[in-house]
Phi, psi and omega in degrees: 000132174288162177297322176299321178294318178300314176301320180297320179296314181297321181288328174300310185292322176296319181296319178298317178297324177292321180295317178296320179298318187289336182278349180270117182289148180288156176298144174285156172309123180093348175286151182217180179261145169258115185254124174244114176250119192235138175280118184254025174286162188297331180290350180264016183305309180292329181290327179294319175298319178290326174303317180293321177291319181293316179299320177300316174303312180300312179304310180297322178298316189287327179293336178270351183284135178293315175252095182283118185283351187264117173272317173213173186243129180237131175234129173228122177270151169211159175201218175219119022252017190255161169207149180084189000287160181282138178244123180232129184208146173263358179262111185298325178298327178292331178293312182299320177294327178290322177293327176292336179269358181286139169239149176247134179200177179074199177111193182119292170272121195294316189300138187234173181271050180293323182292326178293317177300317181299314182301315181303312184294317189289331182292330186268325194285165176284161175297154178060036185275164180265116185241125183231131183246124178247128184195162172234011187226155175288175182276148173255346189241053186295342174298344178269356180307313179303323179293322180293319183295320180297318179292323177301315185286324180292320183259000173060054189250134173257130184247133177252129175256130173251100187261115177275163181286147180143159175065000181057037183284150177266334183057023184299320180294318180295324175303317184295315180298313180305313182297321181282350179248010181064029181257196180216162174245118175259108176273115190220170174273154182308317187295344179269359182305310184301323180299314178299320182292318179300323174293321176302318179301323183287338185254359174296116181203137176299342179262009181293126182220155182273124177268318179212149171205140184211146181235140178227135181284336179233186178291158176162169177241140186218155181241132179241129173268133188237120178271112180259110181275177187291339181280348182288121179272324175196163177214152181233152178241119181239132175243127176246112184166170180294139178049049184294150180214141182223134168230133183243128175245135182281179185296342177272014178059037174243148175302125187283128175286347183276347183284117181237135183284128182243341173226130181219082179243169182298334182238003179221128175222137178229134176238136185243139175234120180268147175047055180286143177289141180295150178142196181264110180266164180227132179242127169254125180229144183206155174208155177268017178211184177296141190203169173232149177237127178227132180242114184238141179237158175252125186211142175282342178276104187251163181232133176254145184214170178184180182232142178213160173268356174222169176287119182282144176290330173214163187296335181292344178287339190280154177266152182286347180229146177293160184260135184282139173082011181224156167285121187261161166252117170269129184229145180221151179214142181277156174291329178237100183300327182288346185280342178240154177272320183187152156277135179259299184221159170238141180245115171264129187205164169242136183259033179258108182299339184269350183217064191289141172200139176208130176224122178244126183229148175284136179279148180242123182286127180246344180212100183294325181297324179258355180058035176280128175238147185222163174209140178272140179203161172259120184293140175280164178290149175087185177281138175221165180241164184233132169235131177252145180225154179189199183224129177279171187298348178264359179093009183262144182285147176228155174211147177218142165271131173292158200301323183219168171290154185235151172230152183286156177231156177290154175283116177251291179295141182306135175230135185278136181263011178269199188281311181201166186279346175237126182227145175243136184228133177251136180240128171286152177303146173064031177237171173227167178209149179265130167266127186258127181231040182293124184237151171247146179178166181219110000291168184300127186292145170271146185249135177232138181255144180217151178234125186049043177067018173247130179301133176271119185292142173073009179247125180214185184083167187269008172229133175229124182264129176233154181255161177295137180231105184287342177283339180233088186291336184234119184228149172237123175246151175213157177228145177232126175262129187228139168213189191292344185264347180154199180213164178217139186242136175238134177246131177250117176263111189257125177233149180280127183288146174223142175290160178304140174227142178285138169261090191302321184299340181262358183291137170277327177223139183292160179302144178060022180275152178258125182256120178251123177229162169270153175303136181098338174287170184258132178265126177230112172232151182228168184221065183287112179227163177223156178176167177229121354294165182307127179296147170272143186240130172238151180246134183231137178236123179053035173084008178240134179297130178281103193278346179269010175266141171291141179288156175067029171263119184272013179219152176228127179230129176243105191300321184222087191294145178238173175306324180297333184277352180297151176144189179263132178247145177217135173250134178242122174247133184212155164218194184292353190244001182158184177208164171210154187223152174234143182238148180215139171250131177260111173249124177274132177251155173228139169300152176305145177205154180276141178278322175216164172085011178224150172203177189299336181290339184263005184263126179267096184297328183292321179253012172049059180206160178262151183229133174236129180255129183234132174244137183204172177274148176305136177071013172285152169274128181237141176254113178272120182259133177225064187281113186232154177228160174163164180235125351296166182305124184291153167272144183241132177236139178252144177229154176241147180210140178260111182293346182277348179291142179292322178262125183286123175221142179250137179237130179296131176275118186289150177059022178238117179213013180257195183278351187229135178233122179256129181231166171254123185295128179278168181275081181138172185290140173221162182232129173239143177230132167257135179237119182245132181215142169222192181296344188256354179160178179231139181231135186227141183224130177251130176254120178254110190258132178223137184268145178284142173240150177301133181301135180245122180282143175294321175229097188280350185290150177292157186228140174250137188225127174253131185231154178264163176296138181063016172269145175269141175216160186235151176243128186245121176238039180300145181249160180290325184229091181297145183217134180293346183275346177291137177247127180248131181234131177258148179230148168227123183050040176084357180249146182296131180251122179261121179299150177221186183258003187240329182236309181243105187253128181261149174290170185297322179276351175088358186273353178235141177233130182246130177257124184263149171050067188302132171256115189287353175267314185268329187268356177281137177156200184258125173246153179208158171237139178241120170252132182209152167215192184293344182274340185151197185207164176214158186218152179220140183246142180237125172259114183254123186230156177289136184293138177248145184265140182242163176199169178277144172287179176282153185290147173280175176288160180286143177286173170295155183290129175273104185295329178296319182259344183061043182227150169225153187238163167214162188217170178201160183227160183274125183227155175285172183296341177273001174093003180278155179296138178281137173305160180301321184289342181261355184290339179294345182280346175272113186276127179118186184260146173283342182232145181229140183232158174207163183286152177206171178219152184258000000 
């Protein structure tokens, strides 16, 4: 075969491998492996049959899940002296076929290669996987336990052991592994394996987390307080031990009706609570032997954590295990920062009664957007566990146990011992500073320094001193620590410090300027400054710090200024290298307005002026008031006007410029105007003055009126110039007569009085009206008499013939019924002529 043919074959094989790799999708966030590690010795025959049933149930269950938490399935068989081979598939049907093909045989000496099988599976599985070990025998390869514990801590895996009866095994090592991984050992009969697996199928969820876990060497009863936050969808309580018993009480301290028993075996009991209400739940658990209690919940709110020798910029920088021999920073972050209000405390502890340890520390928030919180601590020797506590966004307490117990590890890959991998440094002029790049690692890291990503020749060691460079205000230095295990890089952003400076071109108002505004307008002032480091900005009013302002805001806005807001404003910008300040004076101005004596009813909107009408007596002294206010103080000018002029003309009143004008009322209407003005507007008020006159009747003469029974008649006292100041009073026979609506009805203006349905006995008499105002009064009298009936008398005889005219006459007169002559005013009632003539001859 030629070399070219060899290359072509190798290339084809490599391309085919890449195509296969590219066709396999990567795990989705939260997905893990379902791992089954099974003892294939002959005594596990019944367990294998149960395993097949249980695995089939799990597969069916996972295929119906909307969010399948299982990425792949791993099966590892073991016995003695063999373990493996490992079987990995993403096809659940392939897993079932694999289990159908498994055979059990051999046995006799009970210890098996179980730890080797566990190590093989943990090496291949994803982090946070679901791992279950089925066996009835102790381990034969305990020397591999440290390797298994390291993998458990690295991948954060909890292991559950399903231990069948047989071989008189103690399972001591399995209890130890379960305890350090926050798992449990279920001691069951072979026929109960399927029951356990069906429960496992119901609990497989990517949000499964440990809320509480405890281990007890002897019998006992215990009470656990469980903080259930709003994100917990369900939780289960499992007790592994003889005669297990569980009681669950809700936050109202009542036995919960939601608690349902899902496993009830002689040595295993599990109770599940779906849709628990948030709050403090209480679990009572007991057993008559050594036992474990685990409380696990399902929640979409997950927590990532890690350890670092510096403050990490994000949680991915942190290591899964703490470092031996150093003060570590433990950091934790939620999967959804909006779901929590804060982390409160972290508890580091050991659950070993022979080696007790507990350390509770307050958490410190270092990144609000990601809700990353950290705390510095010195890890204890040996394995320890961690519990985190806090408050969710709805105000409910939460707590979680982190997945496994942890032990310290040596620092191998370089770790920076400073504050953070990204640092900002400000340098004052004429100064120098040391850049620290101290690293930990094994073997000891070598240090290389760079400026602007270019190696600085001849510089080594973990300290590099630099000087201020005014020609290069912004510089970037970095150091890289490297050993055979990896590298770490620290970056220093160096800037030249500058005292605060004003950016004049951005100023809205110049320094020491007086700002004049009307009440209700918006005040906007700013303080544009620059400096290195960024200056802090404070606002002061009249020498007092404005406490309700956020710091470092370079503008001040008051949307609707009031009198309270007047005063001297100052902004002070400062950093470590100096300060600068700006001052502004706010003066409120007001357009002229009247202090008293005006309201909307007196406003003439057409002419945009106020009107005050005054009536007085001629030659009275009148004070015209024009009380105004405003800022600046308005100037006042008075004008005179004669409304009777055809052409309207105003004359300035000389020597009158105050708020009061005193005049002598003229005999007739006059007009005075006060005009108040300042820089903010003009205000005008007109005084319309009219002098009162004595009321003048249209017909002042006394009147006699004859009326008939049941006749209506009216009395008229109308005046030439009606005036609202006139007061009219009616009298009858000298006594005041008050009009009403039934008998004596007054007109709308009161000048006429109508008497209805005359009674010639009671309504006859003397009536009068009295009209008066401040100028005087006038009166009119009405004589109302009963009407008398008239008729013609009989005709007289004809006179002798007047020969000259050839006429003769006869006469008659108008008389009352009693025969007396009728008065002249009544004679019109007699219809016809009093004299009659006719022709005659002599």
